[in-house]
C-alpha positions as a printed Julia matrix, in Angstrom:
265×3 Matrix{Float64}:
 -15.43    2.15   -8.5
 -13.6    -1.15   -7.33
 -14.58   -2.13   -3.77
 -12.02   -3.48   -1.03
 -13.41   -7.09   -1.85
 -12.47   -6.91   -5.53
  -9.19   -5.25   -4.65
  -8.46   -8.39   -2.26
  -9.35  -10.95   -4.85
  -7.0    -9.28   -7.48
  -4.23   -8.91   -4.77
  -4.68  -12.55   -3.98
  -4.52  -13.69   -7.65
  -1.63  -11.64   -8.21
   0.28  -12.88   -4.98
  -0.47  -16.61   -6.17
   1.07  -15.59   -9.81
   3.98  -14.1    -8.09
   4.41  -17.14   -5.75
   4.2   -19.78   -8.81
   6.66  -17.67  -11.15
   9.0   -17.66   -8.35
   8.98  -21.39   -7.5
   9.09  -22.34  -11.22
  12.75  -21.1   -11.62
  15.52  -23.23  -10.16
  19.16  -21.46  -11.01
  20.39  -19.57   -7.74
  17.39  -20.52   -5.55
  17.94  -21.08   -1.82
  15.82  -21.78    1.15
  16.31  -20.47    4.8
  14.61  -20.92    8.02
  14.15  -17.85   10.01
  13.25  -17.58   13.91
  13.34  -14.76   16.22
  12.16  -13.85   19.83
  10.73  -10.12   20.38
   9.56   -8.34   23.23
   7.74   -4.93   23.17
   5.92   -2.88   25.63
   3.81    0.32   25.51
   0.89    2.13   27.5
  -0.77    3.43   24.25
  -3.79    5.35   25.57
  -3.89    3.24   28.97
  -2.64    4.01   32.14
  -1.38    0.36   32.69
   1.52   -0.99   30.68
   1.1    -3.72   27.99
   3.81   -6.54   27.54
   4.02   -8.51   24.25
   6.37  -11.41   23.89
   6.84  -13.13   20.31
   8.52  -16.27   19.15
   8.22  -15.8    15.26
   8.82  -18.91   12.94
   9.55  -18.3     9.17
  10.76  -19.38    5.83
  12.38  -17.57    3.13
  12.75  -18.58   -0.42
  15.36  -16.65   -2.48
  16.37  -16.28   -6.15
  18.65  -13.35   -7.72
  15.77  -11.45   -8.24
  13.31  -12.81   -5.88
  12.93  -13.08   -2.25
   9.9   -14.41   -0.64
   9.12  -14.76    3.21
   6.41  -16.33    5.14
   6.24  -15.88    9.07
   3.98  -17.1    11.86
   4.05  -15.76   15.16
   3.41  -17.3    18.39
   2.16  -14.79   21.16
   1.93  -14.18   24.79
   0.78  -11.22   26.51
   0.42   -9.7    30.08
  -3.04   -8.26   29.28
  -5.92   -8.99   26.94
  -4.74   -7.0    23.89
  -1.91   -7.92   21.63
  -0.17   -5.57   19.34
   1.22   -7.65   16.5
   4.29   -6.68   14.54
   3.83   -6.06   10.95
   0.97   -4.26    9.59
  -0.03   -1.37   11.92
  -3.62   -2.81   12.22
  -3.31   -4.32   15.44
  -1.79   -1.56   17.52
  -4.75    0.73   16.38
  -7.17   -1.77   17.43
  -5.45   -1.59   20.8
  -6.35    2.19   21.13
  -9.98    1.78   19.61
 -10.77   -1.16   22.03
 -11.83   -1.12   25.77
  -8.89   -2.0    28.31
  -9.18   -5.43   30.33
  -7.87   -6.72   33.64
  -4.36   -7.57   33.56
  -3.42  -11.33   32.93
  -1.52  -13.78   30.84
  -2.72  -14.89   27.63
  -0.99  -16.9    24.6
  -2.11  -17.97   21.2
  -1.01  -17.95   17.47
  -1.17  -14.73   15.34
  -1.68  -14.5    11.67
   0.52  -15.37    8.83
   2.54  -12.75    7.21
   3.58  -13.13    3.42
   6.21  -10.73    2.15
   7.71  -10.54   -1.42
  10.27   -8.63   -3.34
  11.5    -8.57   -6.89
  14.12   -6.48   -8.47
  12.72   -4.61  -11.54
  15.75   -2.39  -12.2
  19.56   -2.45  -11.35
  22.68   -0.79  -12.44
  25.59   -2.64  -11.75
  27.89    0.42  -12.55
  26.21    2.86  -10.14
  25.56   -0.07   -7.78
  21.71    0.83   -7.39
  18.38   -1.03   -7.76
  14.68   -0.68   -7.63
  12.3    -3.47   -6.57
   8.55   -4.05   -6.27
   7.1    -5.46   -3.03
   3.84   -6.97   -1.96
   2.56   -7.92    1.66
  -0.3   -10.11    2.85
  -1.53  -10.86    6.16
  -3.84  -14.05    6.36
  -6.08  -14.12    9.43
  -5.9   -17.44   11.23
  -5.15  -16.33   14.85
  -7.89  -16.66   17.69
 -10.23  -13.52   17.39
 -11.85  -14.5    20.9
  -8.35  -13.93   22.22
  -7.77  -10.56   20.5
  -4.76  -12.54   18.75
  -6.4   -11.9    15.41
  -8.04   -8.9    13.64
 -10.0   -11.73   11.38
  -9.53   -9.54    8.43
  -7.06   -9.88    5.5
  -4.6    -6.72    5.19
  -2.39   -6.42    1.91
  -0.25   -4.01    0.26
   2.31   -3.16   -2.4
   5.22   -0.69   -2.84
   8.82    0.13   -4.29
  11.99   -0.06   -2.57
  15.1     1.89   -3.83
  18.72    0.89   -2.96
  22.02    2.57   -3.28
  25.34    1.18   -2.56
  28.6     3.19   -1.92
  31.71    1.57   -0.58
  30.82   -0.06    2.79
  27.61    1.95    2.9
  23.98    1.31    1.58
  20.98    3.66    1.42
  17.58    2.67    0.97
  14.26    4.18    0.96
  10.83    2.73    0.68
   7.25    3.87   -0.19
   4.2     1.59   -0.04
   0.45    1.46    0.1
  -1.91   -0.62    2.36
  -5.54   -1.83    2.36
  -6.54   -2.73    5.65
  -9.67   -4.98    6.38
 -12.1    -2.89    8.45
 -13.05   -4.04   12.21
 -16.58   -4.28   13.26
 -16.53   -1.11   15.21
 -15.8     1.03   12.11
 -13.47    2.11    9.1
  -9.74    2.26    8.86
  -8.25    4.59    6.29
  -5.94    2.77    3.87
  -2.69    4.24    4.52
   0.51    5.2     2.63
   3.86    4.06    4.13
   7.49    5.6     3.98
  10.72    4.76    5.21
  14.32    5.84    5.07
  17.48    3.79    6.4
  21.31    3.78    6.03
  23.63    0.75    6.65
  27.17   -0.1     7.01
  29.49   -3.2     6.83
  32.4    -4.21    9.07
  34.77   -6.82    9.42
  35.18   -7.82    5.74
  31.47   -7.67    5.49
  30.71  -10.4     8.51
  29.28   -7.58   10.5
  26.64   -4.91    9.33
  24.57   -2.04   11.52
  21.68   -0.32   10.5
  19.09    2.56   11.24
  15.89    2.82    9.84
  12.76    4.95   10.04
   9.21    4.07    9.18
   5.98    5.88    9.1
   2.39    5.75    7.99
  -0.2     8.25    6.88
  -3.24    8.62    9.08
  -5.37    5.35    9.72
  -7.92    6.36   12.42
  -9.05    9.94   12.62
  -7.48   11.87   15.66
  -5.0     9.14   16.43
  -1.24    9.44   15.6
  -0.44    7.06   12.92
   2.65    4.61   13.75
   6.18    5.77   13.64
   9.29    4.06   14.72
  12.97    4.09   14.5
  14.96    0.96   14.51
  18.64    0.18   15.2
  19.96   -3.32   13.86
  23.02   -5.39   14.11
  23.72   -8.37   11.95
  26.67  -10.87   12.31
  27.58  -13.79   10.05
  28.4   -16.88   12.33
  29.53  -19.12    9.23
  28.64  -19.6     5.68
  24.95  -20.53    6.53
  23.81  -18.75    9.47
  23.27  -15.1    10.37
  22.53  -13.57   13.76
  20.59  -10.39   14.21
  19.88   -7.9    17.36
  17.31   -5.14   16.65
  16.17   -2.44   19.04
  12.74   -0.32   18.11
  11.97    3.05   19.72
   8.13    4.13   18.99
   7.53    7.55   18.27
   3.77    7.95   18.33
   0.54    6.65   20.49
  -0.33    3.68   17.95
   3.37    2.23   18.28
   4.87    0.26   21.33
   6.92    2.38   23.38
  10.05    0.35   22.82
  11.07   -3.25   21.77
  13.8    -5.68   21.21
  14.26   -8.62   18.97
  16.97  -11.3    18.74
  16.75  -13.48   15.26
  18.82  -16.21   13.63
  18.55  -17.14   10.07
  19.91  -20.49    8.61
  20.65  -21.09    5.03
  19.12  -24.98    3.83
C-alpha cells in the first residue's frame, strides 16, 4: 500500500515534468500577471467573528492546450487564526484549533500551483475535457497560523460545453492533505458545477459556480460554497473581475468578496 510520502514524491515529480513540458513549447504561448484583493469573514464554530484580508499576487503561463498558474497570498487577519483560500485544509484547522484573543496579524501564506491541460476537444460540438493538478507548497509562518507547514496536492478533470453565449462546466477532483500535528485528515473528493454567459460582444461575462467536498474531519460539515462572478475586458490585454462567495457550511467562510485584475504581458 502506497503511503502519503510516496504519493507526494510522485506528485511532485509529475508536476515538475508537466511544468517542463509546458515550458518547452513556444507556439501560441503567453504570460499574464494576476493580482486580487479579497476579504472574507465567518464565525465558524466560535462566537467571535473572524475577518481575513488577502492580497494575492500571481503569474499565469498559457498555451492553446495548457494553463499553469502560481499564486502567493499576503494576509492580514483580525484574530490569531487565518482561513486561506484554495484547498480546504486551513479553514478546517480553524475548527480544530482553540480560539485566541482578538488582534491584528499579518504575514505571507503558502504558494499555490494550479495546472490544466486539454486532453480532448470536439470543435463541432464545442465541448472539451481537461485534466488538472494542484499543489500547495508550505512557505508561510507556522507560528502565526498562516501555514499548515504541510504539502497538499490533488488532481482532477473538468468538462466544458459551450452553447451560443452560454458555457456549462463541471469538475471532479481528489485531494491528498498533509496531516496536522493534532490528528489525521480524510483525503476528500471535490465536485463543482457552474454556468456562465457572455454579453456585449463577449467583453463582459457573468458566472455562477457551486463547489463542495466530501468529509475531511469526522463530525464537521465539509466546505461548500456558492460563487457569483463578473468579468469585464478593459482592453486587449486587461481583464477585471469581481466575485462574491457565500459559504454553505461551518468549515467555510460565511461570505467573501474579491476584486482582481489580469494583465497579459
